[in-house]
C-alpha positions as CSV (number, residue, x, y, z in Angstrom):
1,M,0.0,0.0,0.0
2,T,1.4,3.4,-1.0
3,L,1.4,6.4,1.4
4,Q,-1.2,8.1,-0.7
5,Q,-3.5,5.1,-0.5
6,L,-3.0,5.0,3.3
7,L,-3.9,8.7,3.7
8,V,-7.1,8.5,1.8
9,R,-8.5,5.3,3.4
10,Q,-11.6,6.1,5.4
11,D,-11.0,3.3,7.9
12,V,-7.4,4.4,8.7
13,N,-6.6,4.9,12.4
14,D,-4.0,7.0,14.1
15,S,-2.1,3.9,15.2
16,W,-1.4,2.9,11.5
17,L,-0.5,6.5,10.6
18,Q,1.8,6.8,13.6
19,T,3.8,3.8,12.4
20,S,4.2,5.6,9.1
21,A,5.1,8.8,10.8
22,D,7.8,7.2,12.8
23,A,9.3,5.6,9.7
24,L,9.2,8.9,7.7
25,E,10.8,10.8,10.6
26,K,13.7,8.4,10.7
27,A,14.0,8.7,6.9
28,G,14.0,12.5,7.2
29,D,11.2,12.9,4.7
30,R,9.7,16.0,6.2
31,E,7.2,16.7,3.5
32,A,5.6,13.3,3.7
33,L,5.8,13.4,7.5
34,A,3.8,16.7,7.5
35,R,1.1,15.1,5.4
36,V,0.9,12.1,7.7
37,R,0.8,14.3,10.8
38,E,-2.0,16.3,9.2
39,R,-4.0,13.1,8.5
40,I,-3.4,12.0,12.1
41,A,-4.8,15.2,13.4
42,Q,-7.9,14.8,11.2
43,V,-8.4,11.2,12.4
44,N,-8.1,12.0,16.1
45,P,-8.6,15.8,16.4
46,L,-9.3,15.6,20.2
47,N,-5.7,14.5,21.0
48,D,-3.8,17.7,21.6
49,Q,-0.5,16.1,21.1
50,N,-1.4,15.4,17.5
51,I,-1.9,19.1,16.9
52,I,1.4,19.9,18.5
53,N,3.2,17.2,16.4
54,L,1.7,18.7,13.3
55,A,2.7,22.2,14.2
56,H,6.3,21.0,14.8
57,A,6.3,19.2,11.4
58,L,5.0,22.3,9.6
59,H,7.6,24.4,11.2
60,Q,10.4,22.1,10.1
61,L,9.2,22.8,6.5
62,G,9.4,26.5,7.1
63,R,5.7,27.0,7.3
64,T,5.9,28.8,10.6
65,D,2.6,30.8,10.2
66,A,0.7,27.6,9.6
67,A,2.3,26.0,12.6
68,R,1.5,28.9,14.8
69,A,-2.1,28.9,13.5
70,R,-2.5,25.2,14.6
71,L,-1.3,26.0,18.1
72,E,-3.5,29.0,18.4
73,T,-6.5,27.0,17.2
74,L,-5.7,24.6,20.0
75,A,-6.0,27.4,22.5
76,L,-9.1,28.8,20.9
77,R,-10.8,25.4,21.0
78,A,-10.1,25.2,24.7
79,M,-11.5,28.7,25.2
80,L,-14.7,27.8,23.4
81,V,-15.0,24.6,25.4
82,E,-14.6,26.7,28.6
83,D,-17.2,29.2,27.5
84,S,-19.7,26.4,26.8
85,L,-18.8,24.8,30.1
86,G,-19.3,28.1,31.9
87,K,-22.8,28.6,30.4
88,G,-23.8,25.1,31.6
89,R,-22.1,25.2,34.9
90,A,-25.2,25.8,37.0
91,R,-27.0,22.9,35.2
92,L,-24.0,20.6,35.7
93,R,-23.8,21.4,39.3
94,G,-27.4,20.4,39.7
95,H,-26.4,17.0,38.2
96,R,-23.7,16.6,40.7
97,R,-26.2,16.2,43.5
98,H,-27.9,13.4,41.6
99,A,-25.0,11.6,40.0
100,A,-23.9,9.5,43.0
101,G,-23.9,5.8,42.0
102,G,-25.6,6.5,38.7
103,G,-24.6,7.0,35.1
104,A,-25.5,10.7,35.0
105,L,-22.9,13.2,33.9
106,C,-20.7,14.4,36.8
107,P,-19.2,17.8,36.2
108,G,-16.1,16.9,38.2
109,R,-15.3,14.1,35.7
110,A,-16.3,16.4,32.8
111,R,-14.0,19.1,34.0
112,R,-11.1,16.7,34.6
113,S,-11.4,15.6,31.0
114,L,-11.0,19.2,29.9
115,R,-8.1,20.1,32.2
116,P,-5.4,19.5,29.5
117,Q,-7.1,21.8,27.0
118,L,-7.8,24.5,29.7
119,G,-4.2,24.3,30.8
120,H,-3.0,24.6,27.2
121,A,-5.1,27.6,26.6
122,A,-3.7,29.2,29.8
123,A,-0.1,28.6,28.7
124,L,-0.6,29.7,25.1
125,R,-2.6,32.8,25.9
126,A,-0.4,33.9,28.8
127,A,2.8,33.5,26.8
128,P,2.2,34.8,23.2
129,D,5.6,33.7,22.1
130,L,5.1,30.1,23.4
131,A,3.7,28.8,20.1
132,G,6.9,30.1,18.3
133,R,9.1,28.5,20.9
134,I,7.4,25.2,20.6
135,C,7.6,25.3,16.8
136,R,11.3,26.2,16.9
137,G,12.0,23.3,19.2
138,E,13.1,25.7,22.0
139,E,10.3,24.4,24.3
140,D,9.3,20.8,25.0
141,P,5.6,21.0,24.2
142,A,4.6,17.8,26.0
143,R,6.3,18.9,29.2
144,R,5.2,22.6,29.0
145,L,1.6,21.8,28.3
146,Q,1.6,19.0,30.9
147,R,2.8,21.5,33.5
148,A,0.1,23.9,32.3
149,G,-2.5,21.1,32.9
150,K,-1.2,20.8,36.4
151,C,-1.9,24.5,36.9
152,L,0.7,27.0,36.0
153,L,-1.1,29.3,38.3
154,P,0.1,32.8,37.1
155,E,-0.6,31.7,33.5
156,I,-4.1,30.5,34.4
157,V,-4.8,33.8,36.1
158,A,-3.7,35.6,33.0
159,W,-5.9,33.4,30.9
160,M,-8.9,34.1,33.2
161,A,-8.2,37.8,32.8
162,A,-8.2,37.5,29.0
163,A,-11.4,35.4,29.2
164,H,-13.0,38.0,31.5
165,R,-13.4,35.2,34.1
166,L,-11.7,36.9,37.1
167,D,-15.0,37.5,38.8
168,H,-15.5,33.8,38.7
169,A,-12.1,32.8,40.1
170,E,-13.6,30.9,43.0
171,E,-15.7,28.8,40.6
172,E,-12.6,28.1,38.6
173,A,-10.8,26.9,41.7
174,D,-13.7,24.7,42.6
175,D,-14.2,23.3,39.1
176,F,-10.5,22.4,38.8
177,E,-11.0,20.5,42.2
178,L,-7.7,22.0,43.5
179,T,-6.5,20.9,46.9
180,A,-6.9,23.5,49.6
181,P,-3.2,24.4,49.5
182,R,-3.2,24.7,45.7
183,A,-6.4,26.8,45.8
184,D,-4.6,29.2,48.2
185,E,-1.7,29.3,45.7
186,L,-4.1,30.2,43.0
187,R,-5.5,33.0,45.1
188,R,-2.0,34.3,45.8
189,A,-1.3,34.3,42.1
190,L,-4.6,36.2,41.7
191,L,-3.6,38.7,44.4
192,A,-0.3,39.3,42.6
193,Y,-2.2,39.8,39.3
194,F,-4.4,42.5,40.9
195,E,-1.4,44.2,42.4
196,N,0.4,44.3,39.0
197,A,-2.7,45.3,37.2
198,G,-3.3,48.4,39.4
199,Q,-6.4,46.9,41.1
200,P,-5.6,47.4,44.8
201,G,-9.3,47.3,45.8
202,N,-9.8,43.9,44.3
203,A,-6.6,42.7,45.8
204,L,-7.7,43.9,49.3
205,A,-11.1,42.3,48.9
206,L,-9.5,39.0,48.0
207,A,-7.2,39.1,51.0
208,E,-10.1,40.1,53.2
209,A,-12.2,37.1,52.0
210,H,-9.3,34.6,52.3
211,P,-7.0,35.7,55.1
212,A,-5.4,32.2,55.0
213,I,-3.5,33.2,51.9
214,I,-1.7,36.0,53.7
215,Q,1.8,35.3,55.0
216,P,3.7,37.5,57.5
217,A,5.9,38.9,54.6
218,F,2.6,40.2,53.0
219,G,2.1,42.9,55.6
220,A,3.9,45.6,53.7
221,R,2.0,44.6,50.5
222,L,-1.3,44.9,52.3
223,R,-0.4,48.3,53.6
224,K,0.6,49.6,50.1
225,L,-2.6,48.1,48.7
226,A,-4.8,49.9,51.3
227,A,-2.9,53.2,50.6
228,A,-3.2,52.8,46.8
229,A,-6.9,52.1,47.1
230,H,-7.4,54.9,49.7
231,D,-9.2,52.3,51.7
232,F,-7.3,52.8,55.0
233,E,-10.1,51.6,57.3
234,R,-10.4,48.3,55.5
235,G,-6.7,47.8,55.4
236,A,-6.3,48.7,59.1
237,K,-9.1,46.2,60.1
238,L,-7.5,43.5,58.0
239,L,-4.0,44.1,59.5
240,E,-5.5,44.2,63.0
241,K,-7.2,40.9,62.4
242,L,-4.0,39.3,61.1
243,A,-1.9,40.6,63.9
244,A,-4.4,39.2,66.5
245,Q,-4.3,35.8,64.9
246,A,-0.6,35.5,64.1
247,D,1.9,33.6,66.2
248,S,4.3,36.4,65.6
249,P,2.2,39.6,65.1
250,A,5.1,42.0,65.0
251,D,5.3,42.3,61.2
252,Y,1.6,43.0,60.9
253,S,1.6,45.4,63.8
254,L,4.5,47.4,62.4
255,E,2.8,47.7,59.0
256,L,-0.5,48.7,60.7
257,A,1.3,51.6,62.5
258,R,2.8,52.7,59.1
259,L,-0.6,52.5,57.5
260,E,-2.0,54.8,60.3
261,G,0.8,57.2,59.2
262,D,-0.3,56.9,55.6
263,W,-3.9,57.5,56.6
264,A,-2.8,60.6,58.5
265,Q,-0.9,61.9,55.5
266,S,-4.0,61.5,53.4
267,E,-6.1,63.3,55.9
268,L,-3.7,66.2,56.2
269,A,-3.9,66.6,52.4
270,A,-7.7,66.6,52.7
271,G,-7.6,69.3,55.4
272,Q,-8.5,67.1,58.3
273,P,-5.7,67.8,60.9
274,E,-7.6,66.5,63.9
275,S,-8.2,63.0,62.4
276,A,-4.6,63.0,61.2
277,L,-3.4,63.8,64.7
278,A,-5.4,60.9,66.1
279,H,-4.0,58.4,63.7
280,L,-0.5,59.5,64.2
281,R,-0.9,59.2,68.0
282,T,-2.3,55.7,67.6
283,A,0.6,54.7,65.4
284,H,3.1,56.2,67.9
285,V,1.6,54.3,70.8
286,Q,1.8,51.1,68.9
287,H,5.4,51.6,67.7
288,P,7.2,54.5,69.3
289,E,10.5,53.4,67.6
290,L,9.2,54.5,64.2
291,F,11.0,57.7,63.4
292,E,8.8,58.8,60.5
293,I,5.8,58.6,62.7
294,A,7.3,60.3,65.8
295,W,8.8,63.1,63.6
296,R,5.5,63.9,61.8
297,L,3.5,63.6,65.1
298,S,5.8,66.0,66.9
299,A,5.7,68.5,64.1
300,L,1.9,68.4,63.9
301,Q,1.6,68.8,67.7
302,Q,3.9,71.8,67.6
303,E,2.0,73.3,64.7
304,R,-1.2,73.0,66.6
305,G,0.2,74.5,69.7
306,D,0.9,71.4,71.8
307,H,4.5,72.3,72.6
308,Q,4.8,69.9,75.5
309,G,3.2,67.1,73.6
310,S,5.7,67.7,70.8
311,I,8.6,67.3,73.2
312,E,7.2,64.2,74.9
313,T,6.7,62.5,71.5
314,L,10.4,62.9,70.7
315,E,11.5,61.9,74.2
316,S,9.4,58.6,73.9
317,F,11.0,57.9,70.5
318,L,14.5,58.5,71.9
319,A,13.9,56.1,74.7
320,V,13.6,53.2,72.3
321,A,15.5,54.4,69.2
322,K,18.4,52.5,67.8
323,T,19.4,54.1,64.5
324,P,22.2,56.6,65.0
325,G,21.1,59.0,62.2
326,E,17.5,59.1,63.5
327,I,18.6,59.6,67.1
328,E,20.8,62.5,66.0
329,Q,18.0,64.3,64.2
330,A,15.6,63.7,67.0
331,R,18.0,65.1,69.6
332,A,18.7,68.1,67.5
333,Q,15.0,68.8,67.2
334,L,14.4,68.2,70.9
335,T,17.1,70.6,71.8
336,K,15.5,73.2,69.6
337,L,12.1,72.6,71.1
338,R,13.3,72.8,74.6
339,S,15.0,76.1,73.9
340,G,11.7,77.5,72.7
341,G,12.4,77.2,69.0
């Protein structure tokens, strides 16, 4: 049987064709190999690896655009499947309650069968040059897309953003049936996305809804998010809650005091000196060692006529201060205040 006869047979299967493909690859017949790869993809179009192999064969022939189009079609197909699945998600979840022990469609099983395609879409959409790297042989497609299927979390978040699915992130985590630790990793990746995308309010809301994803090193990030969102009260409550629950609350407490300082700065800019004074006092009581807080509080007290309070603020700072440069500045200012300056 000639190759042409094999390719046009209606009953041909991908196993027969793969045998021919292996032989042609060994012989270095790239043109014939591409024809066989294309026929394999037609016979078994649901096998993603067949599409990848075809793209690679096309690229070897210099048909890079055709190769890229195949990989992009793979991603598009996954997106269409996801869109259809999203529309039927409520109905499928209803089936879940009735599928125990029966033959009804279980959305968990359905979703698991789609994970490779969804992962491929995530990888290809989040890394626009990935298709080219796969085609050029610079990226192992099987390993890369297998890793994507196992949740390359930042890429999946980027894909959800492209698909306008960020507001359904919790459903996505549920449908992928992630373990609790992996679900938290997905949320951390989502938090990072919101930070980088300039969406501090969304990032704060996510942290507030899932405090388990927050680690001690996140304290400074939460403070910056609250300041960027101008949602100081929300940020302060979250940091207070985290500090109360933490085994080592110092990091959260320190950032809470700094946030009080940021809050005061915002209030001063808005012409609210009394509120600013209250927040600076709160921050100073929490952490008298913070020079930037003590310095601003003392200056505001002096400006508002509380000369003695201004002196006492610097004295309380100096009692616990450790940084030579800050100590020198505070002492110089204290001397000036005591001399009536």
